[in-house]
KEPALUM-656929 format. One record per residue: residue in three letters; x, y, z of N, C-alpha, C in turn; residue number from 1. Coordinates in Angstrom, 2 decimals. Example, Ala and Ser with C-alpha at 12.3 -4.5 7.8 and 13.67 -1.06 7.14 Angstrom:
% residues 2
+------+---------+---------+---------+---------+---------+---------+---------+---------+---------+-----+
: code :     n_x :     n_y :     n_z :    ca_x :    ca_y :    ca_z :     c_x :     c_y :     c_z : pos :
+------+---------+---------+---------+---------+---------+---------+---------+---------+---------+-----+
:  ALA :   13.19 :   -5.69 :    7.80 :   12.30 :   -4.50 :    7.80 :   13.20 :   -3.30 :    7.80 :   1 :
:  SER :   12.85 :   -2.25 :    7.08 :   13.67 :   -1.06 :    7.14 :   12.90 :    0.03 :    7.87 :   2 :
+------+---------+---------+---------+---------+---------+---------+---------+---------+---------+-----+
This chain:
% residues 57
+------+---------+---------+---------+---------+---------+---------+---------+---------+---------+-----+
: code :     n_x :     n_y :     n_z :    ca_x :    ca_y :    ca_z :     c_x :     c_y :     c_z : pos :
+------+---------+---------+---------+---------+---------+---------+---------+---------+---------+-----+
:  MET :   96.87 :   44.24 :  131.60 :   96.51 :   44.09 :  130.55 :   95.07 :   43.36 :  130.80 :   1 :
:  GLN :   95.36 :   42.25 :  131.99 :   94.25 :   41.48 :  132.11 :   92.83 :   42.36 :  132.71 :   2 :
:  ILE :   93.39 :   43.28 :  133.58 :   92.54 :   44.11 :  134.03 :   91.82 :   44.67 :  133.27 :   3 :
:  ILE :   92.11 :   45.22 :  131.84 :   91.48 :   46.24 :  131.17 :   90.38 :   44.73 :  130.54 :   4 :
:  LEU :   91.01 :   43.69 :  130.60 :   89.96 :   42.65 :  129.87 :   88.76 :   42.65 :  130.73 :   5 :
:  ILE :   89.28 :   42.71 :  132.07 :   88.07 :   42.27 :  132.97 :   87.05 :   43.15 :  133.07 :   6 :
:  PHE :   87.34 :   44.56 :  132.55 :   86.85 :   46.14 :  132.56 :   85.61 :   45.98 :  131.57 :   7 :
:  ILE :   86.34 :   45.28 :  130.31 :   85.94 :   45.31 :  129.01 :   84.44 :   44.18 :  129.51 :   8 :
:  ARG :   84.93 :   43.19 :  129.86 :   83.72 :   42.05 :  130.10 :   82.73 :   42.72 :  131.10 :   9 :
:  HIS :   83.03 :   43.35 :  131.84 :   82.35 :   43.79 :  133.00 :   81.13 :   44.51 :  132.18 :  10 :
:  TYR :   81.50 :   45.55 :  131.42 :   80.52 :   46.45 :  130.95 :   79.73 :   45.74 :  129.66 :  11 :
:  LEU :   80.78 :   44.93 :  128.81 :   79.70 :   44.32 :  127.94 :   78.93 :   43.82 :  128.69 :  12 :
:  LEU :   78.86 :   42.79 :  129.56 :   77.74 :   42.20 :  129.82 :   76.63 :   43.02 :  130.81 :  13 :
:  CYS :   77.38 :   44.01 :  131.36 :   75.96 :   45.11 :  132.24 :   75.63 :   45.18 :  130.48 :  14 :
:  LEU :   75.86 :   45.92 :  129.59 :   75.27 :   46.18 :  128.27 :   74.34 :   45.04 :  127.57 :  15 :
:  ILE :   75.00 :   44.13 :  127.77 :   73.48 :   43.16 :  127.39 :   72.56 :   42.85 :  128.13 :  16 :
:  GLY :   73.04 :   42.68 :  129.74 :   72.09 :   42.75 :  130.31 :   71.01 :   43.81 :  130.50 :  17 :
:  THR :   71.28 :   45.49 :  130.03 :   69.94 :   46.57 :  129.64 :   69.82 :   46.13 :  128.87 :  18 :
:  PHE :   69.99 :   45.67 :  127.70 :   69.12 :   45.13 :  126.28 :   68.42 :   44.46 :  126.70 :  19 :
:  PHE :   68.56 :   43.08 :  127.47 :   67.87 :   42.32 :  127.67 :   66.32 :   42.66 :  128.51 :  20 :
:  ARG :   66.53 :   43.66 :  129.01 :   65.74 :   44.18 :  130.06 :   64.78 :   45.43 :  129.79 :  21 :
:  TYR :   65.54 :   45.77 :  128.60 :   64.95 :   46.92 :  127.64 :   64.03 :   45.82 :  127.00 :  22 :
:  LEU :   64.30 :   44.65 :  126.14 :   63.57 :   44.01 :  125.16 :   61.99 :   43.31 :  126.21 :  23 :
:  PHE :   62.67 :   42.97 :  127.33 :   61.52 :   42.16 :  128.30 :   60.42 :   43.20 :  128.26 :  24 :
:  LYS :   61.04 :   44.31 :  128.84 :   60.03 :   45.47 :  129.54 :   58.88 :   45.61 :  127.94 :  25 :
:  ASN :   59.42 :   45.72 :  127.16 :   58.92 :   46.61 :  125.90 :   57.78 :   44.84 :  125.50 :  26 :
:  ILE :   58.34 :   44.05 :  125.80 :   57.32 :   42.51 :  125.20 :   56.03 :   42.38 :  126.37 :  27 :
:  ILE :   56.67 :   42.82 :  127.51 :   55.68 :   42.44 :  128.78 :   54.70 :   44.16 :  128.18 :  28 :
:  ASN :   55.07 :   45.25 :  127.79 :   54.42 :   46.45 :  127.61 :   53.03 :   45.92 :  126.42 :  29 :
:  ILE :   53.63 :   44.87 :  125.29 :   52.82 :   44.72 :  124.23 :   51.55 :   43.76 :  124.55 :  30 :
:  ILE :   52.04 :   43.01 :  125.73 :   51.21 :   41.96 :  126.29 :   50.10 :   42.69 :  127.04 :  31 :
:  LYS :   50.72 :   43.78 :  127.87 :   49.11 :   43.97 :  128.14 :   48.35 :   45.24 :  127.70 :  32 :
:  ASN :   48.84 :   45.77 :  126.59 :   47.66 :   46.03 :  125.68 :   46.97 :   45.14 :  125.12 :  33 :
:  ASN :   47.41 :   43.98 :  125.30 :   46.11 :   42.65 :  124.60 :   46.26 :   41.35 :  125.39 :  34 :
:  PRO :   46.16 :   41.61 :  126.38 :   45.68 :   40.39 :  127.16 :   45.06 :   39.02 :  127.04 :  35 :
:  GLU :   44.40 :   39.13 :  125.77 :   43.75 :   37.80 :  125.72 :   44.67 :   36.90 :  124.74 :  36 :
:  ASN :   45.85 :   37.30 :  124.34 :   46.21 :   36.65 :  123.17 :   47.42 :   35.78 :  124.13 :  37 :
:  GLU :   46.67 :   34.52 :  124.11 :   47.85 :   34.03 :  125.03 :   49.30 :   33.03 :  123.93 :  38 :
:  LEU :   49.41 :   33.70 :  122.76 :   50.78 :   33.47 :  121.87 :   51.67 :   34.13 :  122.51 :  39 :
:  LYS :   51.31 :   35.41 :  122.57 :   52.43 :   36.28 :  123.20 :   52.69 :   35.97 :  124.41 :  40 :
:  TYR :   51.79 :   35.30 :  125.40 :   52.56 :   34.75 :  126.66 :   53.45 :   33.57 :  126.53 :  41 :
:  ALA :   53.05 :   32.89 :  125.81 :   54.02 :   31.91 :  125.27 :   55.48 :   31.97 :  124.76 :  42 :
:  PHE :   55.44 :   33.22 :  124.13 :   56.50 :   33.88 :  123.05 :   57.47 :   34.34 :  124.26 :  43 :
:  VAL :   56.81 :   34.92 :  125.02 :   57.45 :   35.30 :  126.48 :   58.29 :   34.73 :  127.41 :  44 :
:  GLY :   57.09 :   33.55 :  127.47 :   57.87 :   32.63 :  128.42 :   59.25 :   31.95 :  127.65 :  45 :
:  PHE :   58.66 :   31.66 :  126.71 :   60.20 :   30.60 :  125.98 :   60.91 :   31.67 :  125.47 :  46 :
:  LEU :   61.19 :   33.20 :  125.64 :   62.25 :   33.98 :  125.43 :   62.77 :   33.90 :  126.47 :  47 :
:  PHE :   61.70 :   34.40 :  127.70 :   62.88 :   34.44 :  128.98 :   63.58 :   33.07 :  129.41 :  48 :
:  LEU :   62.67 :   31.93 :  129.00 :   63.70 :   30.82 :  129.43 :   64.66 :   30.47 :  128.67 :  49 :
:  GLY :   64.95 :   31.02 :  127.65 :   65.88 :   31.19 :  126.65 :   66.95 :   31.64 :  127.28 :  50 :
:  ILE :   66.54 :   33.19 :  128.01 :   67.74 :   33.79 :  128.15 :   68.40 :   33.44 :  129.62 :  51 :
:  ILE :   67.39 :   32.86 :  130.08 :   68.51 :   32.09 :  131.53 :   68.95 :   31.06 :  131.02 :  52 :
:  LEU :   68.59 :   30.30 :  130.35 :   69.49 :   28.74 :  129.70 :   70.90 :   29.59 :  129.28 :  53 :
:  LEU :   70.65 :   30.51 :  128.27 :   71.68 :   31.11 :  127.83 :   73.10 :   31.77 :  128.88 :  54 :
:  ILE :   72.31 :   32.22 :  130.08 :   73.42 :   32.90 :  131.04 :   74.04 :   31.43 :  131.94 :  55 :
:  LEU :   73.01 :   30.54 :  131.96 :   73.44 :   29.77 :  132.78 :   74.56 :   28.49 :  132.55 :  56 :
:  ILE :   74.24 :   28.29 :  130.99 :   75.15 :   27.61 :  129.93 :   76.04 :   28.37 :  129.39 :  57 :
+------+---------+---------+---------+---------+---------+---------+---------+---------+---------+-----+
Protein backbone atom coordinates (compact mmCIF):
# COMPACT_ATOMS: atom_id res chain seq x y z
CA MET A 1 0.00 0.00 0.00
CA GLN A 2 2.81 2.40 0.83
CA ILE A 3 4.46 1.89 -2.57
CA ILE A 4 1.22 2.97 -4.25
CA LEU A 5 1.16 6.16 -2.18
CA ILE A 6 4.77 6.87 -3.18
CA PHE A 7 3.89 6.52 -6.88
CA ILE A 8 0.81 8.72 -6.51
CA ARG A 9 2.81 11.39 -4.68
CA HIS A 10 5.57 11.24 -7.30
CA TYR A 11 3.20 11.67 -10.24
CA LEU A 12 1.24 14.37 -8.44
CA LEU A 13 4.42 16.37 -7.79
CA CYS A 14 5.50 15.88 -11.42
CA LEU A 15 2.12 17.18 -12.58
CA ILE A 16 2.37 20.22 -10.30
CA GLY A 17 5.91 20.90 -11.52
CA THR A 18 4.78 20.70 -15.15
CA PHE A 19 1.92 23.11 -14.43
CA PHE A 20 4.27 25.67 -12.85
CA ARG A 21 6.73 25.31 -15.74
CA TYR A 22 3.93 25.92 -18.25
CA LEU A 23 2.64 28.91 -16.26
CA PHE A 24 6.11 30.43 -15.90
CA LYS A 25 6.81 29.94 -19.63
CA ASN A 26 3.57 31.73 -20.56
CA ILE A 27 4.32 34.64 -18.21
CA ILE A 28 7.81 35.01 -19.70
CA ASN A 29 6.30 35.07 -23.21
CA ILE A 30 3.90 37.85 -22.14
CA ILE A 31 6.81 39.87 -20.75
CA LYS A 32 8.84 39.45 -23.94
CA ASN A 33 6.00 41.03 -25.92
CA ASN A 34 5.98 44.14 -23.67
CA PRO A 35 9.50 44.57 -22.22
CA GLU A 36 8.91 48.14 -21.03
CA ASN A 37 6.40 47.12 -18.38
CA GLU A 38 8.36 46.73 -15.13
CA LEU A 39 5.26 45.78 -13.15
CA LYS A 40 5.15 42.47 -15.01
CA TYR A 41 8.80 41.84 -14.13
CA ALA A 42 7.99 42.45 -10.47
CA PHE A 43 4.99 40.11 -10.67
CA VAL A 44 7.07 37.32 -12.19
CA GLY A 45 9.77 37.82 -9.56
CA PHE A 46 7.32 37.58 -6.67
CA LEU A 47 5.59 34.59 -8.28
CA PHE A 48 8.89 32.78 -8.77
CA LEU A 49 10.00 33.59 -5.22
CA GLY A 50 6.67 32.33 -3.88
CA ILE A 51 7.03 29.06 -5.78
CA ILE A 52 10.54 28.52 -4.43
CA LEU A 53 9.42 29.26 -0.86
CA LEU A 54 6.42 26.95 -1.29
CA ILE A 55 8.73 24.12 -2.34
CA LEU A 56 11.22 24.75 0.47
CA ILE A 57 8.62 25.13 3.22
